[in-house]
C-alpha positions, 0 to 999 in steps of 0.5 A: 582421124580427121585433119585440116591443113592450112597457112598464114603468109605460107606459114603451113600447119596441121590442124588436129581437131580433138573435140573429146581431148582424148588424142595423146600427141607424141613428139614422133607422130607431130614431127611424122605429120610434118614431114614433107616427104613421108607425112602431110607437111607443115611447119607445126601442128595445132591441137584444137581442143575444148579448154573444158577437157584441158587441165593446163588450159584451164589452168592458163585460163583461169590464171587470165582471169585473176589477172583481170583479163578481159574475156569475150561473151562466148568465153575461151572455149577452145585451146590451141595446143601448138607444137613445132615440127620436131615435136617440141611444144611451143608458147605461141604461134601468131601465124598459126593462131590466125589459122586456128581461128579461121578453122574454128569458124569455117567448121562451126565451132565459133561464130564470125566476129571476136572471140578468145582462144587459150594458148600457152602465152595466155588467152588471146583474142582473136577477130575475123574480118570479113576479107579473109584477114585475121587479127589477133591481140598479141599482148604487149611484147616485152623487151628484155634486153640485148643479145647477138646472133651469129651466122658463121663468122659474122655477128648480129647484134639484137633485141631480146624480145618476149612475145609469149614465146622468146624472140632475138630481132636483129636489125642490119643494114645488110639485105636479108635476102642474101644471107644463109639460114640453111643452119641454125644460127649461133646464140647465147644460150644462157639468155635462152636456155630454150632456144630462140626464134632469130629475126634478121631484118632490114628497116626499109622506108617509113615503117617497113620491115623486110624479114627473114626468121629462123624458128625454133624446131623448124628451120628457116620458115616463110613467115612467123607471126610473133616473129613480125611483132618482135621485128616490128618492136625491134625497127620502131625502137630503132626510129625511137618510135613505140606505137604505130603501124608496121607492115612486115614482109615476110618470104611468104607475103605481107603482114601488118603489125600494129603497136598500142601503148599496152598491147599489139595486134597482128593482122594477115591472111588465113587460108585452109587449103585441104581436108582428109584422113590419117590412118590411126597407125601414123599417130600411134 
């Protein structure tokens, strides 16, 4: 079984090409691949399967068309089947989608420029620039209310934000670099029955955010694409704004989030670093 390894601002992924739609990913196989001592090591797995060969992807694409979503001339030919490091399925991953798009182009499976990809959060348009950067149309983030995260005895108020997957974005005046994110922060399971990605962020300077994130199914990661969008929304709300371009600094680098009236855009690097073979027994 072939694999490709890539990362976006150090949020890393194992890409598994599945051109005939025959790969059945078990939870234990995904967790084994993501293990940093006994596997390849990653924050998640991206299975690349043609949309037409995945009933799940076909249903998602059909719903998007029925809702009137625009589709690029080439259509949405590929489905990004994303799994967290613990093997659980996830709706969306912004960094993962940038790496996924870079892989499709480098492998000759998509042409440079703009094209659509099916994700569990819907059809997402990607655009590959000339300098290695990738921009994703992330859709319109939805602010669903307020909730609270806890770290030990400390509490952090935040916004409940849907970016295709659930987020709790907490703006704090305490420097986030000093926080202990070695364990899962507490959250209200009644608000987040499927778990949640928790962002802790400082608003620094004009339209600039410093963020750390604890991702469900992964732990703390150097970056989270959907999390940076949630962080920008929370920082914009604090500043009394709703549109504009924000720079989000994560431990893995810098990302740019543009909030528009009807959507949001995420721009950042996507790098492929290795390729190789996985013994079939490792996926059994």
